[in-house]
TORLUM-83499 format. One record per atom (N, C-alpha, C): atom name; chain; residue number from 1; x, y, z. Coordinates in Angstrom, 2 decimals. Example, Ala and Ser with C-alpha at 12.3 -4.5 7.8 and 13.67 -1.06 7.14 Angstrom:
<rs>
R, N, A, 1, 13.19, -5.69, 7.80;
R, CA, A, 1, 12.30, -4.50, 7.80;
R, C, A, 1, 13.20, -3.30, 7.80;
R, N, A, 2, 12.85, -2.25, 7.08;
R, CA, A, 2, 13.67, -1.06, 7.14;
R, C, A, 2, 12.90, 0.03, 7.87;
</rs>
This chain:
<rs>
R, N, A, 1, -26.86, -6.73, -6.01;
R, CA, A, 1, -26.19, -5.53, -6.47;
R, C, A, 1, -25.34, -5.87, -7.70;
R, N, A, 2, -25.50, -5.11, -8.74;
R, CA, A, 2, -24.72, -5.30, -9.96;
R, C, A, 2, -23.49, -4.42, -9.87;
R, N, A, 3, -22.33, -5.04, -10.06;
R, CA, A, 3, -21.08, -4.30, -9.98;
R, C, A, 3, -20.58, -4.04, -11.39;
R, N, A, 4, -20.44, -2.78, -11.72;
R, CA, A, 4, -19.98, -2.41, -13.06;
R, C, A, 4, -18.48, -2.67, -13.18;
R, N, A, 5, -18.04, -3.14, -14.34;
R, CA, A, 5, -16.61, -3.38, -14.54;
R, C, A, 5, -15.83, -2.07, -14.44;
R, N, A, 6, -14.58, -2.21, -14.06;
R, CA, A, 6, -13.70, -1.04, -14.01;
R, C, A, 6, -13.55, -0.44, -15.40;
R, N, A, 7, -13.55, 0.88, -15.49;
R, CA, A, 7, -13.21, 1.48, -16.78;
R, C, A, 7, -11.78, 1.08, -17.15;
R, N, A, 8, -11.50, 0.96, -18.42;
R, CA, A, 8, -10.18, 0.50, -18.86;
R, C, A, 8, -9.08, 1.38, -18.28;
R, N, A, 9, -9.29, 2.68, -18.23;
R, CA, A, 9, -8.28, 3.60, -17.69;
R, C, A, 9, -7.95, 3.25, -16.24;
R, N, A, 10, -8.96, 2.99, -15.41;
R, CA, A, 10, -8.74, 2.63, -14.01;
R, C, A, 10, -7.94, 1.34, -13.90;
R, N, A, 11, -8.27, 0.36, -14.73;
R, CA, A, 11, -7.56, -0.91, -14.70;
R, C, A, 11, -6.09, -0.69, -15.02;
R, N, A, 12, -5.84, 0.08, -16.04;
R, CA, A, 12, -4.45, 0.36, -16.43;
R, C, A, 12, -3.70, 1.07, -15.31;
R, N, A, 13, -4.34, 2.02, -14.66;
R, CA, A, 13, -3.69, 2.75, -13.57;
R, C, A, 13, -3.34, 1.84, -12.41;
R, N, A, 14, -4.22, 0.91, -12.06;
R, CA, A, 14, -3.96, -0.04, -10.97;
R, C, A, 14, -2.79, -0.95, -11.31;
R, N, A, 15, -2.79, -1.47, -12.52;
R, CA, A, 15, -1.70, -2.34, -12.97;
R, C, A, 15, -0.39, -1.56, -13.00;
R, N, A, 16, -0.47, -0.35, -13.49;
R, CA, A, 16, 0.71, 0.52, -13.57;
R, C, A, 16, 1.27, 0.77, -12.16;
R, N, A, 17, 0.41, 1.07, -11.21;
R, CA, A, 17, 0.83, 1.32, -9.83;
R, C, A, 17, 1.48, 0.08, -9.21;
R, N, A, 18, 0.85, -1.08, -9.39;
R, CA, A, 18, 1.42, -2.32, -8.84;
R, C, A, 18, 2.77, -2.64, -9.49;
R, N, A, 19, 2.86, -2.45, -10.80;
R, CA, A, 19, 4.14, -2.67, -11.49;
R, C, A, 19, 5.21, -1.72, -11.00;
R, N, A, 20, 4.84, -0.49, -10.72;
R, CA, A, 20, 5.79, 0.48, -10.18;
R, C, A, 20, 6.32, 0.01, -8.83;
R, N, A, 21, 5.43, -0.44, -7.97;
R, CA, A, 21, 5.84, -0.92, -6.64;
R, C, A, 21, 6.78, -2.12, -6.75;
R, N, A, 22, 6.41, -3.07, -7.59;
R, CA, A, 22, 7.19, -4.30, -7.73;
R, C, A, 22, 8.56, -4.04, -8.32;
R, N, A, 23, 8.69, -3.02, -9.14;
R, CA, A, 23, 9.95, -2.74, -9.83;
R, C, A, 23, 11.01, -2.10, -8.93;
R, N, A, 24, 10.65, -1.70, -7.73;
R, CA, A, 24, 11.59, -1.00, -6.86;
R, C, A, 24, 11.74, -1.76, -5.54;
R, N, A, 25, 12.91, -2.35, -5.31;
R, CA, A, 25, 13.14, -3.15, -4.11;
R, C, A, 25, 13.01, -2.31, -2.83;
R, N, A, 26, 13.48, -1.08, -2.85;
R, CA, A, 26, 13.38, -0.22, -1.67;
R, C, A, 26, 11.92, 0.03, -1.33;
R, N, A, 27, 11.12, 0.32, -2.33;
R, CA, A, 27, 9.68, 0.52, -2.09;
R, C, A, 27, 9.03, -0.75, -1.55;
R, N, A, 28, 9.37, -1.90, -2.12;
R, CA, A, 28, 8.76, -3.16, -1.73;
R, C, A, 28, 9.04, -3.51, -0.27;
R, N, A, 29, 10.14, -3.02, 0.27;
R, CA, A, 29, 10.44, -3.26, 1.69;
R, C, A, 29, 9.41, -2.58, 2.59;
R, N, A, 30, 8.77, -1.54, 2.07;
R, CA, A, 30, 7.77, -0.80, 2.85;
R, C, A, 30, 6.34, -1.16, 2.47;
R, N, A, 31, 6.16, -2.18, 1.63;
R, CA, A, 31, 4.83, -2.61, 1.21;
R, C, A, 31, 4.40, -3.81, 2.04;
R, N, A, 32, 3.18, -3.75, 2.56;
R, CA, A, 32, 2.64, -4.83, 3.37;
R, C, A, 32, 1.23, -5.16, 2.87;
R, N, A, 33, 0.95, -6.44, 2.67;
R, CA, A, 33, -0.38, -6.88, 2.26;
R, C, A, 33, -1.14, -7.29, 3.51;
R, N, A, 34, -2.29, -6.65, 3.73;
R, CA, A, 34, -3.06, -6.86, 4.96;
R, C, A, 34, -4.56, -6.88, 4.65;
R, N, A, 35, -5.33, -7.25, 5.66;
R, CA, A, 35, -6.78, -7.11, 5.60;
R, C, A, 35, -7.15, -5.84, 6.37;
R, N, A, 36, -8.31, -5.31, 6.08;
R, CA, A, 36, -8.81, -4.11, 6.75;
R, C, A, 36, -7.80, -2.96, 6.67;
R, N, A, 37, -7.29, -2.72, 5.49;
R, CA, A, 37, -6.26, -1.71, 5.29;
R, C, A, 37, -6.74, -0.30, 5.60;
R, N, A, 38, -8.06, -0.10, 5.60;
R, CA, A, 38, -8.58, 1.25, 5.87;
R, C, A, 38, -8.18, 1.79, 7.24;
R, N, A, 39, -7.73, 0.93, 8.14;
R, CA, A, 39, -7.29, 1.37, 9.47;
R, C, A, 39, -5.83, 1.81, 9.49;
R, N, A, 40, -5.12, 1.60, 8.41;
R, CA, A, 40, -3.69, 1.93, 8.34;
R, C, A, 40, -3.50, 3.40, 7.98;
R, N, A, 41, -2.35, 3.95, 8.38;
R, CA, A, 41, -2.09, 5.38, 8.09;
R, C, A, 41, -2.02, 5.68, 6.59;
R, N, A, 42, -1.51, 4.72, 5.81;
R, CA, A, 42, -1.40, 4.91, 4.36;
R, C, A, 42, -1.75, 3.57, 3.72;
R, N, A, 43, -2.86, 3.55, 2.97;
R, CA, A, 43, -3.35, 2.26, 2.47;
R, C, A, 43, -3.94, 2.37, 1.08;
R, N, A, 44, -3.85, 1.24, 0.37;
R, CA, A, 44, -4.48, 1.09, -0.94;
R, C, A, 44, -5.38, -0.14, -0.86;
R, N, A, 45, -6.60, 0.02, -1.33;
R, CA, A, 45, -7.51, -1.12, -1.43;
R, C, A, 45, -7.93, -1.23, -2.89;
R, N, A, 46, -7.67, -2.41, -3.47;
R, CA, A, 46, -8.06, -2.68, -4.85;
R, C, A, 46, -9.01, -3.87, -4.87;
R, N, A, 47, -10.09, -3.72, -5.61;
R, CA, A, 47, -11.09, -4.79, -5.75;
R, C, A, 47, -11.24, -5.17, -7.21;
R, N, A, 48, -11.35, -6.46, -7.46;
R, CA, A, 48, -11.58, -6.91, -8.83;
R, C, A, 48, -13.06, -6.81, -9.15;
R, N, A, 49, -13.41, -7.01, -10.40;
R, CA, A, 49, -14.80, -6.91, -10.85;
R, C, A, 49, -15.69, -7.97, -10.23;
R, N, A, 50, -15.12, -9.10, -9.82;
R, CA, A, 50, -15.93, -10.23, -9.34;
R, C, A, 50, -16.32, -10.13, -7.87;
R, N, A, 51, -15.95, -9.06, -7.18;
R, CA, A, 51, -16.34, -8.89, -5.78;
R, C, A, 51, -17.00, -7.52, -5.60;
R, N, A, 52, -17.81, -7.41, -4.55;
R, CA, A, 52, -18.42, -6.12, -4.26;
R, C, A, 52, -17.37, -5.19, -3.68;
R, N, A, 53, -17.46, -3.95, -4.02;
R, CA, A, 53, -16.54, -2.97, -3.46;
R, C, A, 53, -16.10, -1.97, -4.50;
R, N, A, 54, -15.59, -0.86, -4.02;
R, CA, A, 54, -15.07, 0.19, -4.89;
R, C, A, 54, -13.79, -0.34, -5.52;
R, N, A, 55, -13.59, -0.14, -6.82;
R, CA, A, 55, -12.42, -0.69, -7.51;
R, C, A, 55, -11.07, -0.24, -6.94;
R, N, A, 56, -10.96, 1.03, -6.54;
R, CA, A, 56, -9.69, 1.55, -6.05;
R, C, A, 56, -9.94, 2.61, -4.99;
R, N, A, 57, -9.22, 2.49, -3.88;
R, CA, A, 57, -9.26, 3.52, -2.83;
R, C, A, 57, -7.86, 3.71, -2.28;
R, N, A, 58, -7.51, 4.95, -2.02;
R, CA, A, 58, -6.23, 5.28, -1.40;
R, C, A, 58, -6.51, 6.11, -0.16;
R, N, A, 59, -6.02, 5.63, 0.97;
R, CA, A, 59, -6.18, 6.33, 2.25;
R, C, A, 59, -4.84, 6.86, 2.70;
R, N, A, 60, -4.85, 8.10, 3.17;
R, CA, A, 60, -3.67, 8.65, 3.84;
R, C, A, 60, -4.19, 9.51, 4.97;
R, N, A, 61, -3.89, 9.06, 6.18;
R, CA, A, 61, -4.43, 9.66, 7.40;
R, C, A, 61, -5.95, 9.72, 7.28;
R, N, A, 62, -6.53, 10.89, 7.25;
R, CA, A, 62, -7.99, 11.00, 7.17;
R, C, A, 62, -8.49, 11.38, 5.78;
R, N, A, 63, -7.64, 11.22, 4.78;
R, CA, A, 63, -8.00, 11.59, 3.42;
R, C, A, 63, -8.23, 10.32, 2.60;
R, N, A, 64, -9.27, 10.33, 1.78;
R, CA, A, 64, -9.60, 9.20, 0.92;
R, C, A, 64, -9.75, 9.71, -0.51;
R, N, A, 65, -9.14, 8.98, -1.46;
R, CA, A, 65, -9.30, 9.31, -2.87;
R, C, A, 65, -9.46, 8.02, -3.66;
R, N, A, 66, -10.13, 8.12, -4.78;
R, CA, A, 66, -10.26, 6.98, -5.69;
R, C, A, 66, -9.39, 7.19, -6.93;
R, N, A, 67, -8.51, 8.16, -6.88;
R, CA, A, 67, -7.63, 8.49, -8.00;
R, C, A, 67, -6.29, 7.78, -7.83;
R, N, A, 68, -6.03, 6.78, -8.65;
R, CA, A, 68, -4.79, 6.00, -8.56;
R, C, A, 68, -3.57, 6.86, -8.86;
R, N, A, 69, -3.73, 7.85, -9.71;
R, CA, A, 69, -2.61, 8.71, -10.05;
R, C, A, 69, -2.13, 9.53, -8.85;
R, N, A, 70, -3.07, 10.01, -8.04;
R, CA, A, 70, -2.69, 10.76, -6.83;
R, C, A, 70, -1.93, 9.87, -5.87;
R, N, A, 71, -2.37, 8.62, -5.74;
R, CA, A, 71, -1.66, 7.69, -4.84;
R, C, A, 71, -0.25, 7.41, -5.36;
R, N, A, 72, -0.12, 7.28, -6.67;
R, CA, A, 72, 1.20, 7.05, -7.26;
R, C, A, 72, 2.15, 8.19, -6.90;
R, N, A, 73, 1.69, 9.43, -7.06;
R, CA, A, 73, 2.55, 10.57, -6.75;
R, C, A, 73, 2.90, 10.62, -5.28;
R, N, A, 74, 1.96, 10.30, -4.42;
R, CA, A, 74, 2.25, 10.30, -2.98;
R, C, A, 74, 3.30, 9.23, -2.65;
R, N, A, 75, 3.15, 8.04, -3.21;
R, CA, A, 75, 4.11, 6.96, -2.95;
R, C, A, 75, 5.48, 7.32, -3.51;
R, N, A, 76, 5.50, 7.88, -4.70;
R, CA, A, 76, 6.77, 8.25, -5.33;
R, C, A, 76, 7.50, 9.32, -4.53;
R, N, A, 77, 6.76, 10.28, -3.98;
R, CA, A, 77, 7.38, 11.37, -3.22;
R, C, A, 77, 7.71, 11.00, -1.78;
R, N, A, 78, 7.09, 9.95, -1.26;
R, CA, A, 78, 7.29, 9.54, 0.14;
R, C, A, 78, 7.67, 8.06, 0.21;
R, N, A, 79, 8.79, 7.71, -0.42;
R, CA, A, 79, 9.17, 6.32, -0.56;
R, C, A, 79, 9.54, 5.64, 0.76;
R, N, A, 80, 9.84, 6.42, 1.77;
R, CA, A, 80, 10.23, 5.84, 3.06;
R, C, A, 80, 9.02, 5.46, 3.92;
R, N, A, 81, 7.82, 5.89, 3.52;
R, CA, A, 81, 6.61, 5.57, 4.28;
R, C, A, 81, 6.09, 4.18, 3.93;
R, N, A, 82, 5.59, 3.50, 4.95;
R, CA, A, 82, 5.00, 2.19, 4.73;
R, C, A, 82, 3.67, 2.32, 4.01;
R, N, A, 83, 3.39, 1.36, 3.12;
R, CA, A, 83, 2.14, 1.32, 2.37;
R, C, A, 83, 1.50, -0.03, 2.65;
R, N, A, 84, 0.24, 0.00, 3.06;
R, CA, A, 84, -0.50, -1.22, 3.35;
R, C, A, 84, -1.51, -1.43, 2.24;
R, N, A, 85, -1.47, -2.62, 1.62;
R, CA, A, 85, -2.31, -2.91, 0.47;
R, C, A, 85, -3.26, -4.05, 0.80;
R, N, A, 86, -4.52, -3.84, 0.46;
R, CA, A, 86, -5.52, -4.90, 0.59;
R, C, A, 86, -6.04, -5.20, -0.80;
R, N, A, 87, -5.95, -6.46, -1.19;
R, CA, A, 87, -6.47, -6.90, -2.48;
R, C, A, 87, -7.73, -7.70, -2.23;
R, N, A, 88, -8.80, -7.32, -2.92;
R, CA, A, 88, -10.07, -8.03, -2.77;
R, C, A, 88, -10.38, -8.72, -4.10;
R, N, A, 89, -10.35, -10.04, -4.06;
R, CA, A, 89, -10.67, -10.80, -5.26;
R, C, A, 89, -11.30, -12.13, -4.85;
R, N, A, 90, -12.03, -12.70, -5.78;
R, CA, A, 90, -12.74, -13.94, -5.51;
R, C, A, 90, -11.75, -15.06, -5.20;
R, N, A, 91, -11.98, -15.76, -4.10;
R, CA, A, 91, -11.12, -16.88, -3.72;
R, C, A, 91, -9.81, -16.47, -3.06;
R, N, A, 92, -9.71, -15.24, -2.60;
R, CA, A, 92, -8.47, -14.76, -1.99;
R, C, A, 92, -8.01, -15.64, -0.84;
R, N, A, 93, -8.96, -16.11, -0.04;
R, CA, A, 93, -8.60, -16.88, 1.16;
R, C, A, 93, -8.22, -18.32, 0.85;
R, N, A, 94, -8.40, -18.73, -0.39;
R, CA, A, 94, -8.01, -20.08, -0.78;
R, C, A, 94, -6.78, -20.06, -1.69;
R, N, A, 95, -6.15, -18.93, -1.84;
R, CA, A, 95, -5.03, -18.77, -2.73;
R, C, A, 95, -3.71, -18.84, -1.95;
R, N, A, 96, -2.92, -19.90, -2.16;
R, CA, A, 96, -1.67, -20.03, -1.39;
R, C, A, 96, -0.71, -18.85, -1.58;
R, N, A, 97, -0.66, -18.29, -2.78;
R, CA, A, 97, 0.25, -17.15, -3.03;
R, C, A, 97, -0.15, -15.95, -2.18;
R, N, A, 98, -1.45, -15.73, -2.04;
R, CA, A, 98, -1.92, -14.60, -1.22;
R, C, A, 98, -1.64, -14.88, 0.25;
R, N, A, 99, -1.87, -16.12, 0.67;
R, CA, A, 99, -1.60, -16.50, 2.06;
R, C, A, 99, -0.13, -16.33, 2.40;
R, N, A, 100, 0.74, -16.51, 1.41;
R, CA, A, 100, 2.18, -16.42, 1.64;
R, C, A, 100, 2.64, -14.98, 1.90;
R, N, A, 101, 1.92, -13.99, 1.37;
R, CA, A, 101, 2.38, -12.61, 1.52;
R, C, A, 101, 1.58, -11.79, 2.51;
R, N, A, 102, 0.39, -12.24, 2.87;
R, CA, A, 102, -0.45, -11.43, 3.75;
R, C, A, 102, 0.12, -11.41, 5.18;
R, N, A, 103, 0.05, -10.25, 5.79;
R, CA, A, 103, 0.57, -10.06, 7.14;
R, C, A, 103, -0.57, -9.62, 8.06;
R, N, A, 104, -0.34, -9.73, 9.35;
R, CA, A, 104, -1.33, -9.22, 10.29;
R, C, A, 104, -1.26, -7.70, 10.26;
R, N, A, 105, -2.41, -7.08, 10.32;
R, CA, A, 105, -2.50, -5.63, 10.28;
R, C, A, 105, -2.25, -5.07, 11.68;
R, N, A, 106, -1.15, -4.32, 11.87;
R, CA, A, 106, -0.83, -3.79, 13.20;
R, C, A, 106, -1.75, -2.64, 13.63;
R, N, A, 107, -2.58, -2.14, 12.72;
R, CA, A, 107, -3.43, -0.99, 13.04;
R, C, A, 107, -4.89, -1.35, 13.27;
R, N, A, 108, -5.22, -2.63, 13.22;
R, CA, A, 108, -6.62, -3.03, 13.46;
R, C, A, 108, -6.96, -2.74, 14.92;
R, N, A, 109, -8.12, -2.16, 15.16;
R, CA, A, 109, -8.54, -1.91, 16.55;
R, C, A, 109, -8.58, -3.21, 17.35;
R, N, A, 110, -8.25, -3.10, 18.59;
R, CA, A, 110, -8.15, -4.24, 19.51;
R, C, A, 110, -9.37, -5.16, 19.46;
R, N, A, 111, -10.56, -4.59, 19.38;
R, CA, A, 111, -11.78, -5.41, 19.41;
R, C, A, 111, -12.04, -6.16, 18.11;
R, N, A, 112, -11.24, -5.92, 17.07;
R, CA, A, 112, -11.43, -6.60, 15.79;
R, C, A, 112, -10.40, -7.69, 15.52;
R, N, A, 113, -9.44, -7.86, 16.42;
R, CA, A, 113, -8.37, -8.83, 16.19;
R, C, A, 113, -8.88, -10.24, 16.42;
R, N, A, 114, -8.91, -11.06, 15.38;
R, CA, A, 114, -9.33, -12.45, 15.56;
R, C, A, 114, -8.19, -13.29, 16.13;
R, N, A, 115, -8.53, -14.27, 16.92;
R, CA, A, 115, -7.52, -15.13, 17.53;
R, C, A, 115, -6.93, -16.09, 16.51;
R, N, A, 116, -5.63, -16.04, 16.36;
R, CA, A, 116, -4.88, -17.00, 15.54;
R, C, A, 116, -5.45, -17.19, 14.14;
R, N, A, 117, -6.03, -16.16, 13.58;
R, CA, A, 117, -6.68, -16.27, 12.27;
R, C, A, 117, -5.73, -16.72, 11.17;
R, N, A, 118, -4.57, -16.08, 11.08;
R, CA, A, 118, -3.66, -16.38, 9.99;
R, C, A, 118, -3.02, -17.75, 10.14;
R, N, A, 119, -2.75, -18.15, 11.36;
R, CA, A, 119, -2.20, -19.48, 11.59;
R, C, A, 119, -3.17, -20.55, 11.14;
R, N, A, 120, -4.44, -20.37, 11.46;
R, CA, A, 120, -5.46, -21.35, 11.04;
R, C, A, 120, -5.64, -21.33, 9.54;
R, N, A, 121, -5.58, -20.17, 8.96;
R, CA, A, 121, -5.71, -20.03, 7.51;
R, C, A, 121, -4.57, -20.76, 6.81;
R, N, A, 122, -3.35, -20.53, 7.25;
R, CA, A, 122, -2.19, -21.19, 6.66;
R, C, A, 122, -2.27, -22.70, 6.85;
R, N, A, 123, -2.72, -23.12, 8.03;
R, CA, A, 123, -2.87, -24.54, 8.31;
R, C, A, 123, -3.89, -25.18, 7.37;
R, N, A, 124, -4.99, -24.48, 7.14;
R, CA, A, 124, -6.04, -24.99, 6.26;
R, C, A, 124, -5.51, -25.16, 4.83;
R, N, A, 125, -4.76, -24.19, 4.35;
R, CA, A, 125, -4.21, -24.26, 3.00;
R, C, A, 125, -3.19, -25.40, 2.91;
R, N, A, 126, -2.40, -25.56, 3.95;
R, CA, A, 126, -1.43, -26.65, 3.97;
R, C, A, 126, -2.14, -28.01, 3.95;
R, N, A, 127, -3.20, -28.14, 4.73;
R, CA, A, 127, -3.98, -29.39, 4.75;
R, C, A, 127, -4.57, -29.67, 3.38;
R, N, A, 128, -5.11, -28.65, 2.73;
R, CA, A, 128, -5.68, -28.83, 1.40;
R, C, A, 128, -4.61, -29.25, 0.39;
R, N, A, 129, -3.44, -28.65, 0.49;
R, CA, A, 129, -2.34, -28.99, -0.42;
R, C, A, 129, -1.89, -30.43, -0.21;
R, N, A, 130, -1.76, -30.83, 1.05;
R, CA, A, 130, -1.35, -32.19, 1.36;
R, C, A, 130, -2.38, -33.19, 0.85;
R, N, A, 131, -3.65, -32.88, 1.08;
R, CA, A, 131, -4.73, -33.76, 0.64;
R, C, A, 131, -4.72, -33.90, -0.89;
R, N, A, 132, -4.54, -32.78, -1.58;
R, CA, A, 132, -4.49, -32.80, -3.04;
R, C, A, 132, -3.32, -33.65, -3.53;
R, N, A, 133, -2.15, -33.49, -2.90;
R, CA, A, 133, -0.96, -34.25, -3.27;
R, C, A, 133, -1.19, -35.74, -3.03;
R, N, A, 134, -1.77, -36.08, -1.89;
R, CA, A, 134, -2.01, -37.48, -1.54;
R, C, A, 134, -2.99, -38.13, -2.53;
R, N, A, 135, -4.04, -37.40, -2.91;
R, CA, A, 135, -5.01, -37.92, -3.88;
R, C, A, 135, -4.32, -38.23, -5.22;
R, N, A, 136, -3.52, -37.29, -5.69;
R, CA, A, 136, -2.83, -37.47, -6.97;
R, C, A, 136, -1.89, -38.68, -6.91;
R, N, A, 137, -1.18, -38.82, -5.79;
R, CA, A, 137, -0.26, -39.94, -5.64;
R, C, A, 137, -1.03, -41.26, -5.63;
R, N, A, 138, -2.14, -41.30, -4.92;
R, CA, A, 138, -2.95, -42.52, -4.88;
R, C, A, 138, -3.51, -42.86, -6.26;
R, N, A, 139, -3.95, -41.85, -6.99;
R, CA, A, 139, -4.47, -42.10, -8.34;
R, C, A, 139, -3.40, -42.68, -9.25;
R, N, A, 140, -2.18, -42.17, -9.12;
R, CA, A, 140, -1.07, -42.70, -9.92;
R, C, A, 140, -0.77, -44.15, -9.53;
R, N, A, 141, -0.78, -44.43, -8.23;
R, CA, A, 141, -0.53, -45.80, -7.76;
R, C, A, 141, -1.65, -46.75, -8.19;
R, N, A, 142, -2.89, -46.26, -8.19;
R, CA, A, 142, -4.02, -47.08, -8.65;
R, C, A, 142, -3.87, -47.41, -10.13;
R, N, A, 143, -3.51, -46.42, -10.93;
R, CA, A, 143, -3.28, -46.66, -12.36;
R, C, A, 143, -2.17, -47.69, -12.57;
R, N, A, 144, -1.12, -47.57, -11.78;
R, CA, A, 144, 0.00, -48.49, -11.89;
R, C, A, 144, -0.43, -49.92, -11.50;
R, N, A, 145, -1.23, -50.05, -10.43;
R, CA, A, 145, -1.72, -51.36, -9.99;
R, C, A, 145, -2.59, -52.00, -11.09;
R, N, A, 146, -3.41, -51.18, -11.73;
R, CA, A, 146, -4.24, -51.70, -12.83;
R, C, A, 146, -3.38, -52.16, -14.00;
R, N, A, 147, -2.35, -51.39, -14.33;
R, CA, A, 147, -1.45, -51.77, -15.43;
R, C, A, 147, -0.76, -53.10, -15.13;
R, N, A, 148, -0.43, -53.32, -13.85;
R, CA, A, 148, 0.23, -54.57, -13.44;
R, C, A, 148, -0.77, -55.70, -13.20;
R, N, A, 149, -2.06, -55.37, -13.27;
R, CA, A, 149, -3.15, -56.32, -12.98;
R, C, A, 149, -3.06, -56.85, -11.55;
R, N, A, 150, -2.63, -55.94, -10.66;
R, CA, A, 150, -2.52, -56.26, -9.23;
R, C, A, 150, -3.81, -55.78, -8.55;
R, N, A, 151, -4.83, -56.65, -8.59;
R, CA, A, 151, -6.16, -56.26, -8.10;
R, C, A, 151, -6.21, -56.09, -6.59;
R, N, A, 152, -5.35, -56.78, -5.88;
R, CA, A, 152, -5.30, -56.64, -4.42;
R, C, A, 152, -4.84, -55.22, -4.04;
R, N, A, 153, -3.75, -54.78, -4.67;
R, CA, A, 153, -3.25, -53.41, -4.43;
R, C, A, 153, -4.28, -52.38, -4.89;
R, N, A, 154, -4.90, -52.66, -6.04;
R, CA, A, 154, -5.94, -51.76, -6.56;
R, C, A, 154, -7.05, -51.56, -5.53;
R, N, A, 155, -7.54, -52.66, -4.96;
R, CA, A, 155, -8.63, -52.58, -3.98;
R, C, A, 155, -8.20, -51.81, -2.73;
R, N, A, 156, -6.99, -52.08, -2.27;
R, CA, A, 156, -6.46, -51.42, -1.06;
R, C, A, 156, -6.30, -49.90, -1.30;
R, N, A, 157, -5.70, -49.54, -2.45;
R, CA, A, 157, -5.47, -48.13, -2.77;
R, C, A, 157, -6.78, -47.38, -3.01;
R, N, A, 158, -7.73, -48.04, -3.67;
R, CA, A, 158, -9.03, -47.43, -3.93;
R, C, A, 158, -9.76, -47.15, -2.62;
R, N, A, 159, -9.68, -48.09, -1.68;
R, CA, A, 159, -10.31, -47.89, -0.37;
R, C, A, 159, -9.68, -46.71, 0.35;
R, N, A, 160, -8.37, -46.60, 0.26;
R, CA, A, 160, -7.68, -45.48, 0.90;
R, C, A, 160, -8.08, -44.13, 0.26;
R, N, A, 161, -8.19, -44.14, -1.07;
R, CA, A, 161, -8.62, -42.93, -1.77;
R, C, A, 161, -10.04, -42.54, -1.36;
R, N, A, 162, -10.91, -43.51, -1.23;
R, CA, A, 162, -12.29, -43.22, -0.81;
R, C, A, 162, -12.35, -42.66, 0.61;
R, N, A, 163, -11.43, -43.09, 1.47;
R, CA, A, 163, -11.40, -42.54, 2.84;
R, C, A, 163, -11.02, -41.06, 2.85;
R, N, A, 164, -10.17, -40.68, 1.89;
R, CA, A, 164, -9.77, -39.27, 1.79;
R, C, A, 164, -10.95, -38.42, 1.40;
</rs>
């Protein structure tokens, strides 16, 4: 399936809406980033060009619109209502920043709730970060051992790096 890029106007509206939300602390208290946002009473789903899906959808109760401007007006007029946002982009599940803000969706039907999904996801990202840090540290130590012509340390550190 070929996914057509967002029209420039749609892109601007999405950025404008996100900037509006971020600029207001009171609004941000009611914003939650979740998966499967379509099950929430009031939700926004935004997809980038690199993934399959409709670029923009706004759900409120049983109403669906693809007009970002209508969602903006609803959010502006009903600032006390919670808004659930789902962002769909390539590599979302490997992005530590996204993992840091995503919450469990309280409106997902019981039969769709995965066991300990977010805990495992966070653990996986933490493991990857630790592994990346350890590799970089070993590479620095290997370079230092070579500079000192300490071949014994070089061999030991290289073996440890290969085990990683």
